[in-house]
C-alpha positions as a printed Julia matrix, in Angstrom:
351×3 Matrix{Float64}:
  25.89  80.65  109.73
  27.75  77.69  111.31
  31.18  78.25  113.01
  34.28  76.88  111.15
  36.09  74.0   112.88
  39.51  74.74  114.5
  41.85  74.07  117.43
  41.19  75.6   120.76
  44.03  77.18  122.69
  44.14  74.24  125.08
  44.38  71.75  122.22
  47.25  73.69  120.68
  49.11  73.76  123.99
  48.67  70.01  124.32
  50.1   69.47  120.82
  53.06  71.76  121.55
  53.74  69.91  124.81
  53.66  66.56  123.02
  56.04  67.77  120.32
  58.39  69.25  122.93
  58.43  66.01  124.9
  59.17  64.01  121.77
  62.02  66.39  120.83
  63.5   66.23  124.32
  63.37  62.44  124.26
  65.06  62.38  120.86
  67.79  64.77  122.02
  68.29  62.67  125.15
  68.67  59.49  123.1
  71.09  61.2   120.72
  73.08  62.58  123.68
  73.25  59.19  125.36
  74.33  57.61  122.1
  77.03  60.26  121.64
  78.35  59.71  125.17
  78.38  55.95  124.59
  80.36  56.37  121.36
  82.87  58.69  123.04
  83.25  56.32  125.99
  83.82  53.32  123.74
  86.27  55.33  121.63
  88.2   56.26  124.78
  88.36  52.6   125.85
  89.67  51.62  122.4
  92.3   54.35  122.56
  93.34  53.21  126.04
  93.8   49.67  124.72
  95.99  51.06  121.92
  98.07  52.97  124.49
  98.58  49.87  126.66
  99.55  47.75  123.63
 102.0   50.48  122.57
 103.63  50.33  126.02
 103.91  46.59  126.64
 103.28  45.13  123.19
 100.3   43.07  122.14
  99.27  40.47  124.74
  99.59  37.57  122.27
 102.32  38.58  119.8
 102.46  35.39  117.76
 103.35  35.26  114.07
 103.65  31.91  112.31
 103.61  30.12  115.65
 106.46  32.17  117.16
 106.17  34.68  119.99
 107.73  38.03  119.09
 108.42  41.21  120.98
 106.78  44.56  120.34
 106.12  47.8   122.17
 107.95  50.64  123.88
 109.29  48.62  126.83
 110.98  45.96  124.66
 112.72  48.65  122.58
 113.66  51.11  125.32
 113.98  49.11  128.53
 111.58  51.2   130.63
 108.05  52.57  130.88
 107.3   55.75  128.91
 107.56  58.99  130.89
 104.82  60.56  128.73
 102.4   59.59  125.99
 104.38  61.85  123.67
 107.2   59.27  123.8
 104.8   56.79  122.18
 103.79  58.96  119.22
 106.31  61.74  118.52
 109.25  59.66  117.35
 110.4   62.15  114.68
 110.5   64.97  117.24
 112.28  63.0   119.96
 114.97  61.01  118.14
 118.51  62.39  117.88
 118.84  62.31  114.07
 122.6   62.97  114.15
 123.21  60.04  116.5
 120.97  57.79  114.46
 122.75  58.61  111.2
 126.29  58.79  112.6
 128.58  56.84  114.91
 126.92  54.8   117.64
 127.25  56.49  121.03
 125.68  56.31  124.45
 125.12  60.08  124.47
 122.49  62.04  122.56
 121.68  65.74  122.34
 119.98  67.13  125.44
 116.39  65.91  125.76
 116.61  63.54  122.78
 116.54  59.74  122.62
 118.23  56.97  120.7
 116.43  55.93  117.53
 115.8   52.3   116.62
 118.91  50.55  115.28
 121.35  47.74  116.05
 123.22  48.62  119.25
 126.36  47.17  120.82
 125.93  46.19  124.48
 128.34  47.65  127.04
 129.92  45.48  129.73
 130.9   47.66  132.69
 133.39  46.13  135.18
 132.24  48.69  137.78
 128.55  49.34  138.55
 126.55  51.15  141.18
 124.44  49.35  143.78
 121.64  48.7   141.3
 123.88  47.42  138.51
 124.08  50.56  136.36
 127.35  50.96  134.46
 129.98  53.36  135.76
 132.29  55.27  133.42
 135.47  53.95  135.0
 136.98  51.49  134.26
 135.88  52.01  130.65
 133.1   49.6   129.63
 133.89  46.9   127.07
 131.94  47.35  123.81
 130.5   44.01  122.71
 130.24  44.53  118.97
 130.1   40.98  117.66
 127.45  40.38  115.01
 125.76  37.86  117.3
 125.81  40.29  120.23
 124.15  43.45  118.87
 120.53  44.17  119.84
 117.78  46.14  118.08
 117.03  48.95  120.53
 115.77  52.53  120.46
 112.65  54.6   119.92
 110.07  53.86  117.22
 106.55  55.25  116.67
 103.94  53.22  118.53
 100.8   55.41  118.4
  99.27  57.4   115.57
  95.98  59.31  115.26
  93.61  58.72  112.37
  94.99  61.81  110.63
  98.61  60.74  111.08
  99.22  63.31  113.81
 101.37  62.62  116.88
  98.57  64.1   119.06
  96.49  61.22  120.48
  93.47  62.42  122.51
  90.62  60.59  124.21
  87.11  60.24  122.79
  86.04  63.64  124.15
  89.08  65.44  122.75
  90.01  66.56  126.25
  92.78  69.12  126.68
  95.04  69.49  129.74
  94.86  72.61  131.89
  98.44  73.65  131.03
  99.96  73.77  127.56
 103.09  71.99  128.76
 101.17  69.06  130.23
  98.95  68.89  127.16
 102.0   68.64  124.89
 103.23  65.68  126.95
 100.03  63.67  127.49
  97.39  65.13  125.11
  94.78  65.63  127.83
  95.13  62.13  129.3
  95.84  61.82  133.05
  99.09  59.85  133.43
 100.34  58.52  136.77
 103.92  57.23  136.8
 104.95  54.58  139.36
 107.2   55.73  142.19
 108.49  52.18  142.78
 109.11  49.19  140.48
 106.22  47.17  141.93
 103.62  49.92  141.36
 101.51  50.19  138.18
 101.8   52.72  135.35
  98.3   54.23  135.0
  96.52  56.33  132.37
  92.95  57.64  132.46
  90.58  59.88  130.52
  89.2   63.04  132.11
  85.75  61.88  131.0
  82.95  64.09  129.65
  83.66  66.81  132.25
  87.36  67.03  131.22
  88.68  66.5   134.74
  92.25  67.8   134.82
  93.35  66.91  138.35
  92.01  63.41  139.02
  89.84  61.18  136.82
  86.21  60.65  137.85
  85.47  57.26  139.37
  83.65  56.1   136.22
  86.17  57.52  133.71
  87.84  55.08  131.28
  91.24  54.03  132.62
  93.89  51.34  132.22
  97.05  50.33  134.02
 100.22  48.39  133.26
 101.31  46.37  136.29
 104.91  45.36  136.99
 104.25  41.8   135.82
 102.76  43.15  132.56
 106.02  44.72  131.39
 108.91  43.21  133.38
 110.3   39.9   134.58
 111.79  38.98  137.96
 114.78  36.77  137.14
 115.38  35.68  140.75
 115.91  31.91  140.63
 116.66  31.81  136.89
 119.35  29.22  136.23
 121.93  29.04  133.44
 123.63  25.74  132.56
 127.32  25.91  131.61
 128.79  22.8   129.95
 132.51  22.19  129.47
 133.27  20.75  126.01
 136.83  22.09  125.7
 138.49  18.72  126.14
 140.25  19.72  129.36
 139.38  20.55  132.95
 138.93  24.14  134.09
 140.01  25.23  137.56
 140.46  28.53  139.36
 143.97  29.01  137.98
 143.07  28.2   134.36
 139.92  30.3   134.57
 141.75  33.25  136.1
 139.16  33.58  138.83
 135.55  32.64  139.43
 133.12  32.21  136.53
 129.61  33.66  136.58
 126.96  34.88  134.14
 125.92  38.51  133.63
 122.77  39.8   131.93
 123.15  43.14  130.13
 120.02  45.29  129.9
 119.62  48.47  127.8
 117.7   51.6   128.83
 116.99  54.54  126.51
 116.94  57.84  128.42
 116.71  61.42  127.18
 120.24  62.75  126.68
 121.9   59.34  126.86
 121.32  55.6   127.05
 122.78  53.33  129.72
 123.36  49.64  130.42
 122.56  47.67  133.55
 124.26  44.43  134.61
 122.86  41.67  136.83
 125.03  38.72  137.83
 124.54  35.11  138.87
 126.24  32.88  141.38
 129.8   31.76  140.54
 131.88  28.6   140.19
 135.65  28.12  140.55
 136.14  24.9   138.59
 134.47  22.8   135.89
 135.72  19.36  134.85
 135.74  18.37  131.19
 132.3   17.08  130.19
 130.6   18.37  133.33
 127.78  20.91  133.6
 127.5   23.61  136.25
 124.39  25.59  137.16
 124.65  29.35  137.69
 121.65  30.97  139.4
 120.42  34.54  139.68
 119.77  34.68  143.4
 116.87  36.34  145.21
 119.53  38.47  146.91
 121.17  40.09  143.88
 124.91  40.4   143.28
 124.97  43.37  143.8
 121.88  45.05  142.19
 119.07  45.76  144.63
 116.39  44.46  142.25
 116.24  41.38  140.03
 113.35  42.77  137.95
 114.24  43.55  134.32
 112.09  44.78  131.41
 110.79  42.32  128.87
 112.81  42.3   125.69
 115.96  40.9   124.12
 119.07  41.1   126.31
 122.63  39.81  126.16
 123.83  37.06  128.48
 127.56  36.46  128.79
 130.04  34.59  130.95
 132.34  36.71  133.09
 135.59  36.12  134.99
 135.9   37.63  138.48
 139.51  37.45  139.78
 138.78  38.34  143.41
 135.3   36.9   143.91
 133.67  40.28  144.56
 131.27  41.07  141.71
 130.92  44.47  140.02
 133.93  46.05  141.77
 135.93  46.93  138.65
 138.14  43.88  137.95
 135.74  41.61  136.02
 136.02  40.96  132.29
 134.05  38.93  129.71
 135.29  35.33  129.6
 137.19  34.57  126.39
 138.2   31.0   125.55
 138.01  28.53  122.67
 135.61  30.08  120.17
 136.0   33.54  121.75
 133.71  35.61  123.99
 131.04  33.42  125.53
 127.76  35.29  125.01
 124.27  34.8   123.6
 121.03  36.71  123.18
 118.05  35.83  125.37
 114.44  36.98  125.12
 112.34  37.56  128.23
 108.54  37.93  128.03
 106.5   39.48  130.83
 104.25  36.87  132.4
 106.35  33.98  131.08
 109.04  31.87  132.72
 112.57  32.83  131.62
 113.86  30.41  128.97
 116.13  27.46  129.65
 119.64  28.47  128.59
 122.77  26.37  128.12
 126.18  27.93  127.49
 128.58  25.41  125.92
 132.32  26.03  126.17
 134.06  24.71  123.03
């Protein structure tokens, strides 16, 4: 009787080996594809974070450049990623609904609304307003600025938690609540970059791997150095101005808002000064490379208030200066500064 055909043990082992190899190759391809998707997702999320910080790189609508992003609204870099996404948790609701004030409840921030700039006669060495003498509130309709915290990041499910493509979680609950597993490095000086990185597939929690997705925001990406910026002042009053009629020297001050937890503040930078201006003439006021007196001429991109100031004794920021009022009233105007762009040409006309 003939033997029935069948597989030998060796043939079966060969088949099993082939099937195992095919399965391993398939799993490897799927794993590589998954890692690629997670890496690309992390890069996309990093781009969203950077745009939330500095605004979109080409914010043009109907041919006009417009501001967007955390820096333009708040006057600084975010101290955590939570500040970009958790607006409802961080805004002082009472302050936002009530009377405008510099102060907020402890740990909370100003919400987005029209804000009146503060002109402080006395500042510290970097131009930050001092409480005495009391700052002048500039509440003209043409002087108020839209400032304060908005929501800049949002997950696909509408949550304020914004993780990387691997869903990494920080080692401590406190750090995770602030940065959602991302590794954030804040600059220790104004010229250093703000950096954020993913922990990568291994969920590094101390330092990102060399090949982990990362992005940075350099000083020139979010702020403008106004050293050398000139302001033209033209006399159209119909009469000459001299030191006596001016009441001192005339210079320009730029007022810059910063939204900090527990209270906002205003910074003032000042230009060179003049003591006289004949009728019909134009004078040029310049923000010098050696500031008067702030130690840095770098300011965040955004909308700021520029105004003319009278200094009776010729020493800026020492407590005796006041906004210049003549003709049509307080001489002020809004200016918009974009990171990476030359400050705009500005002319202040006295009428």
